[in-house]
C-alpha positions in Angstrom: -56.4 2.0 -50.4 -56.2 -1.3 -52.4 -53.8 -2.0 -55.2 -56.5 -1.5 -57.9 -57.4 1.8 -56.4 -53.8 2.9 -56.6 -53.7 2.0 -60.3 -56.8 4.0 -61.0 -55.2 7.0 -59.1 -52.4 7.0 -61.7 -49.9 5.2 -59.5 -48.2 2.1 -60.9 -47.2 -0.1 -57.9 -44.2 -2.5 -58.2 -45.1 -6.1 -58.8 -43.9 -6.9 -55.3 -46.6 -4.7 -53.8 -49.1 -7.2 -54.8 -47.4 -9.7 -52.6 -47.7 -7.5 -49.5 -50.6 -8.4 -47.2 -51.8 -7.0 -43.9 -50.7 -9.0 -40.8 -53.3 -11.6 -40.2 -52.6 -11.4 -36.5 -53.1 -7.6 -36.5 -56.4 -8.0 -38.3 -57.5 -10.6 -35.7 -56.5 -8.3 -32.9 -59.2 -5.9 -34.1 -61.8 -8.5 -33.1 -60.4 -8.5 -29.5 -61.1 -4.8 -29.1 -64.7 -5.6 -28.3 -65.4 -5.0 -24.6 -65.2 -8.1 -22.4 -63.1 -10.2 -24.8 -60.2 -12.1 -23.2 -57.4 -12.2 -25.7 -55.0 -15.1 -26.1 -54.3 -13.8 -29.6 -51.6 -11.2 -29.3 -47.9 -11.9 -29.3 -47.2 -9.1 -26.9 -45.0 -9.4 -23.8 -46.7 -8.6 -20.5 -46.4 -4.9 -19.6 -46.0 -6.0 -16.0 -42.4 -6.9 -17.0 -41.4 -3.5 -18.4 -38.7 -1.8 -16.2 -40.3 1.6 -16.2 -38.5 3.0 -13.2 -35.1 1.9 -14.6 -35.9 3.6 -17.9 -36.9 6.8 -16.1 -33.5 6.9 -14.4 -31.7 6.0 -17.6 -33.5 8.6 -19.6 -32.5 11.4 -17.2 -28.9 10.1 -17.1 -28.5 9.8 -20.9 -30.0 13.3 -21.5 -27.9 14.8 -18.7 -24.5 13.2 -19.6 -24.8 12.6 -23.3 -27.9 14.5 -24.6 -26.6 16.1 -27.8 -25.0 12.9 -29.1 -28.1 10.9 -28.1 -30.4 13.2 -30.1 -28.1 13.4 -33.1 -27.8 11.2 -36.1 -25.7 8.1 -35.3 -23.7 5.3 -36.8 -25.7 2.8 -38.9 -24.0 -0.1 -37.2 -25.4 0.9 -33.9 -24.2 2.3 -30.6 -20.8 0.8 -29.8 -21.3 -0.1 -26.1 -24.6 -1.7 -26.9 -23.0 -3.8 -29.7 -20.3 -4.9 -27.2 -23.0 -5.9 -24.7 -24.8 -8.0 -27.3 -21.6 -9.7 -28.3 -20.6 -10.4 -24.7 -24.0 -12.0 -23.9 -23.8 -14.5 -26.8 -22.7 -18.1 -25.9 -20.0 -18.2 -28.6 -17.2 -15.9 -29.5 -18.6 -12.9 -31.5 -16.7 -9.8 -32.6 -18.8 -6.7 -31.9 -18.0 -5.6 -35.4 -20.4 -8.4 -36.6 -23.3 -7.0 -34.6 -25.8 -4.8 -36.4 -28.4 -3.0 -34.2 -31.8 -3.1 -36.0 -35.2 -1.4 -35.5 -36.6 -4.6 -34.0 -35.7 -8.0 -35.1 -38.4 -7.7 -37.7 -36.2 -5.2 -39.6 -33.5 -7.9 -39.5 -35.8 -10.2 -41.4 -36.5 -7.5 -43.9 -32.8 -6.8 -44.5 -32.1 -10.5 -44.9 -34.9 -10.7 -47.5 -33.5 -7.8 -49.5 -30.0 -9.1 -49.5 -30.4 -12.8 -49.9 -33.6 -13.4 -51.9 -34.1 -13.0 -55.7 -37.4 -13.6 -57.5 -37.8 -17.3 -57.8 -35.0 -18.3 -55.4 -35.8 -21.1 -53.0 -35.9 -20.6 -49.3 -36.8 -23.1 -46.6 -39.0 -22.6 -43.5 -40.3 -24.7 -40.7 -43.9 -26.0 -40.7 -45.4 -23.9 -39.2 -43.3 -20.8 -39.0 -43.4 -17.2 -37.8 -46.0 -15.3 -39.9 -43.9 -12.0 -39.7 -41.0 -13.8 -41.5 -43.3 -14.9 -44.3 -44.5 -11.2 -44.5 -40.9 -10.1 -44.9 -39.8 -12.7 -47.4 -42.9 -12.9 -49.7 -42.5 -9.5 -51.4 -39.1 -10.6 -52.7 -41.0 -13.3 -54.7 -39.2 -16.4 -53.5 -40.3 -20.0 -53.7 -41.0 -20.7 -50.1 -40.8 -24.4 -49.2 -41.9 -25.9 -45.9 -39.6 -28.5 -44.4 -41.4 -31.2 -42.5 -41.3 -30.6 -38.7 -42.4 -32.3 -35.6 -42.4 -31.5 -31.9 -38.6 -31.2 -31.9 -38.5 -28.9 -34.9 -37.2 -29.3 -38.4 -36.6 -33.0 -39.5 -33.1 -33.2 -40.9 -33.9 -35.9 -43.4 -36.5 -33.7 -45.0 -34.2 -30.8 -44.9 -31.7 -32.8 -47.0 -34.4 -33.8 -49.4 -35.8 -30.2 -49.9 -32.3 -28.9 -50.4 -31.6 -31.4 -53.3 -33.5 -30.0 -56.3 -32.1 -26.5 -56.0 -29.8 -25.2 -53.3 -31.8 -22.9 -51.1 -30.7 -19.4 -50.2 -31.2 -20.2 -46.6 -33.3 -22.1 -44.0 -35.2 -19.9 -41.6 -35.9 -21.3 -38.2 -36.7 -20.5 -34.5 -35.2 -23.2 -32.4 -36.3 -21.8 -29.0 -39.9 -21.7 -27.8 -41.0 -21.1 -31.4 -43.6 -18.7 -32.5 -46.3 -20.0 -33.0 -45.9 -23.5 -31.5 -43.8 -22.9 -28.4 -41.7 -26.0 -29.3 -37.9 -26.2 -28.7 -35.4 -28.0 -30.9 -33.5 -30.7 -28.9 -29.8 -30.9 -28.7 -29.7 -34.0 -30.9 -32.0 -32.4 -33.5 -29.8 -29.3 -33.6 -26.8 -31.4 -34.3 -28.7 -33.3 -37.1 -30.0 -30.1 -38.7 -26.6 -28.3 -38.5 -24.9 -31.3 -40.1 -27.5 -31.6 -42.8 -27.4 -27.9 -43.6 -23.5 -27.9 -43.7 -23.4 -31.0 -45.8 -25.7 -29.4 -48.4 -24.3 -25.9 -48.2 -27.6 -24.4 -46.8 -27.0 -21.2 -44.8 -29.2 -20.7 -41.7 -31.1 -17.7 -40.5 -31.6 -18.4 -36.8 -34.3 -16.2 -35.1 -34.1 -16.2 -31.3 -36.4 -13.6 -29.7 -37.6 -15.9 -26.9 -34.4 -17.8 -25.9 -34.0 -16.0 -22.5 -37.5 -16.9 -21.5 -36.9 -20.5 -20.4 -38.8 -21.9 -17.4 -36.8 -24.8 -15.9 -33.6 -25.0 -17.9 -31.9 -23.0 -20.7 -32.2 -24.3 -24.2 -29.3 -26.0 -26.0 -26.6 -23.9 -27.7 -27.7 -21.9 -30.8 -27.1 -23.4 -34.2 -25.1 -20.3 -35.0 -22.5 -21.4 -32.4 -21.9 -24.6 -34.4 -21.2 -23.0 -37.8 -21.0 -19.2 -37.4 -19.8 -18.5 -40.9 -22.9 -20.0 -42.4 -25.5 -18.4 -40.1 -27.2 -15.1 -39.5 -28.4 -14.9 -36.0 -31.3 -12.6 -34.9 -32.2 -11.4 -31.4 -34.4 -8.8 -29.8 -34.7 -6.5 -26.8 -38.5 -6.5 -27.0 -39.1 -9.6 -24.8 -36.6 -8.8 -22.1 -36.8 -5.0 -21.9 -39.7 -3.4 -23.9 -41.0 -3.7 -27.4 -41.7 0.0 -27.7 -37.9 0.6 -27.9 -38.0 -1.1 -31.3 -34.5 -2.5 -30.8 -33.2 -5.8 -32.1 -29.9 -7.0 -33.5 -28.4 -9.4 -36.0 -25.0 -11.1 -36.0 -23.7 -11.8 -39.5 -20.6 -13.4 -41.0 -18.0 -10.8 -41.8 -18.4 -11.5 -45.6 -22.2 -10.8 -45.5 -22.2 -7.9 -42.9 -21.4 -5.0 -45.3 -24.3 -5.7 -47.6 -26.7 -6.0 -44.6 -25.3 -2.7 -43.4 -25.9 -1.0 -46.8 -29.5 -2.3 -46.7 -29.9 -0.9 -43.2 -28.6 2.5 -44.3 -31.1 2.6 -47.2 -33.9 1.7 -44.9 -33.6 4.1 -42.0 -29.9 5.3 -41.7 -29.8 4.0 -38.1 -32.0 2.8 -35.3 -32.9 5.4 -32.7 -29.6 6.4 -31.0 -31.4 7.7 -27.9 -33.2 4.4 -27.4 -29.9 2.5 -27.9 -28.2 4.6 -25.2 -31.1 4.1 -22.8 -31.1 0.3 -23.3 -27.3 0.2 -22.8 -27.7 2.3 -19.6 -30.4 0.1 -18.2 -28.4 -3.1 -19.0 -25.2 -2.0 -17.2 -24.2 -3.8 -14.1 -25.9 -7.0 -14.9 -29.5 -5.8 -14.9 -30.8 -8.5 -17.2 -29.4 -11.2 -15.0 -31.6 -9.8 -12.2 -34.6 -8.8 -14.3 -35.2 -11.8 -16.6 -35.7 -14.4 -13.9 -38.7 -12.4 -12.7 -40.1 -12.6 -16.3 -39.5 -16.3 -16.4 -41.3 -16.9 -13.1 -44.3 -14.8 -14.1 -44.7 -16.5 -17.5 -44.2 -20.0 -16.0 -47.0 -19.4 -13.6 -49.3 -18.2 -16.4 -48.3 -21.2 -18.6 -49.1 -23.5 -15.7 -52.5 -21.8 -15.2 -53.3 -22.3 -18.8 -52.3 -26.0 -18.8 -54.4 -26.6 -15.7 -57.4 -24.8 -17.3 -57.0 -26.8 -20.5 -56.8 -30.1 -18.5 -60.0 -29.1 -16.6 -62.1 -27.6 -19.3 -61.3 -29.7 -22.3 -62.2 -33.1 -20.8 -63.9 -35.3 -23.4 -63.5 -32.8 -26.3 -60.5 -34.5 -28.0 -58.5 -31.3 -28.0 -54.7 -31.7 -28.0 -52.0 -29.2 -26.8 -48.3 -29.1 -26.0 -46.3 -28.1 -22.9 -43.9 -25.3 -23.9 -40.7 -25.2 -21.9 -40.5 -21.4 -22.2 -41.6 -18.4 -24.2 -45.1 -17.1 -24.6 -47.1 -19.5 -26.7 -48.9 -22.8 -26.5 -50.1 -24.7 -29.6 -53.4 -26.6 -29.6 -55.3 -28.8 -32.1 -59.1 -29.0 -32.4 -61.1 -32.2 -32.8 -61.3 -33.8 -36.2 -63.6 -32.0 -38.6 -63.2 -28.6 -36.9 -61.6 -25.5 -38.5 -59.9 -22.9 -36.1 -60.7 -20.0 -38.5 -64.4 -21.0 -38.4 -64.3 -21.4 -34.6 -62.9 -17.9 -34.0 -66.1 -15.8 -34.5 -68.0 -18.2 -32.2 -65.2 -18.0 -29.6 -65.2 -14.2 -29.7 -69.0 -14.2 -29.2 -68.3 -16.3 -26.1 -65.7 -13.8 -24.9 -62.3 -15.2 -25.9 -59.9 -14.8 -28.9 -57.0 -16.8 -30.3 -55.0 -17.0 -33.5 -55.9 -19.7 -36.0 -52.9 -21.7 -37.1 -53.4 -21.6 -40.8 -51.6 -18.3 -41.5 -48.3 -19.7 -40.0 -48.0 -22.3 -42.8 -46.1 -21.6 -46.0 -47.5 -24.8 -47.5 -50.8 -26.7 -46.9 -52.0 -25.6 -43.4 -53.3 -27.6 -40.5 -56.6 -25.9 -40.2 -57.3 -27.5 -36.8 -54.4 -25.8 -35.2 -54.4 -22.6 -33.1 -52.0 -20.5 -31.1 -52.7 -19.4 -27.5 -50.6 -16.7 -25.8 -50.6 -17.0 -22.0 -48.5 -14.0 -21.0 -50.8 -11.0 -21.1 -53.8 -12.6 -19.3 -54.2 -12.9 -15.5 -54.8 -16.3 -14.0 -58.6 -15.5 -13.5 -58.7 -14.4 -17.1 -56.9 -17.6 -18.3 -59.5 -19.7 -16.3 -62.4 -17.8 -17.8 -61.0 -17.6 -21.3 -60.3 -21.3 -21.5 -63.7 -22.1 -20.2 -65.2 -19.9 -22.9 -63.1 -21.6 -25.6 -64.3 -25.0 -24.4 -67.9 -23.7 -24.6 -67.3 -22.5 -28.2 -65.9 -25.9 -29.2 -68.9 -27.6 -27.7 -71.0 -25.3 -29.9 
């Protein structure tokens, strides 16, 4: 039902409801449901990485040893042992009392929006940025300003300039294997951005769902480690365990934590306690240290297959792409004069789907850009899909 239909049905939606839009990516995914379409569109982790057997054992153990508590209402902050595990895995000293378990890291973005954004307040984002963050922030009616960015992330000089007219509520950024571009912020750039933000009193919201998925070397230390009192840090279990658990977390300064907790209580009381106990059980005894390297190896092989296919199929087409050092995504740019949104239906007709880059921009978009996910397709599918994409570009 559309907003006008609601009004005719005697409901009077809040003004912010007009700002809510369906996920562009979810809408695009409907195109991929056609039989025979190879999809590079979804941001889904590979189901081959889900530790199903370990969860079966954990499920039995949790129900046998702790069933009544696991199925009861629970603390809004989250399951204590899981919060302790999160704090222990972070590369700077974190009190578990600063960890809030969320229903996916997407909920963390929603809580931040509710607590930190007033109508008309200024927030800063990368160009491009995660479309789900824009979805979470936009209903609060902020002024969303893009900070100039390059292959190394946010440009510190432009951050300083954008922070000058009105102090922003925060800068939102994904330094590691960013969604959508796959780029990683260098150590020097992190130092420059952290310094520029501190000098101008700009808090940071650092989103890190992909940081464990490095291929050859781990990324530099988080920005949160450099100024913890001025940063909210978001993480997720979706990419290293399973997205169906809907478990993420945020780490907040102690002064801000109570308000985020109150917003969490109003939203859902608590994230599923049963799921939290299962995740904690699976993660005991260093499981992630054994499991995540297998995910990295799989994703690296798929990235390499896509890079080789692009090199082979795009010869002479003036298509550009990057080489992500981890994560799930590769960013490409079409020849001059082409529009990725216009190309998409032609590509689907050829049997391949991708996500056009325009929805990831808060400001003027690069309509030639597109996102390719390499982690849910097999190597033969990657080869066939990139060949089909090249055929669609050739027309």
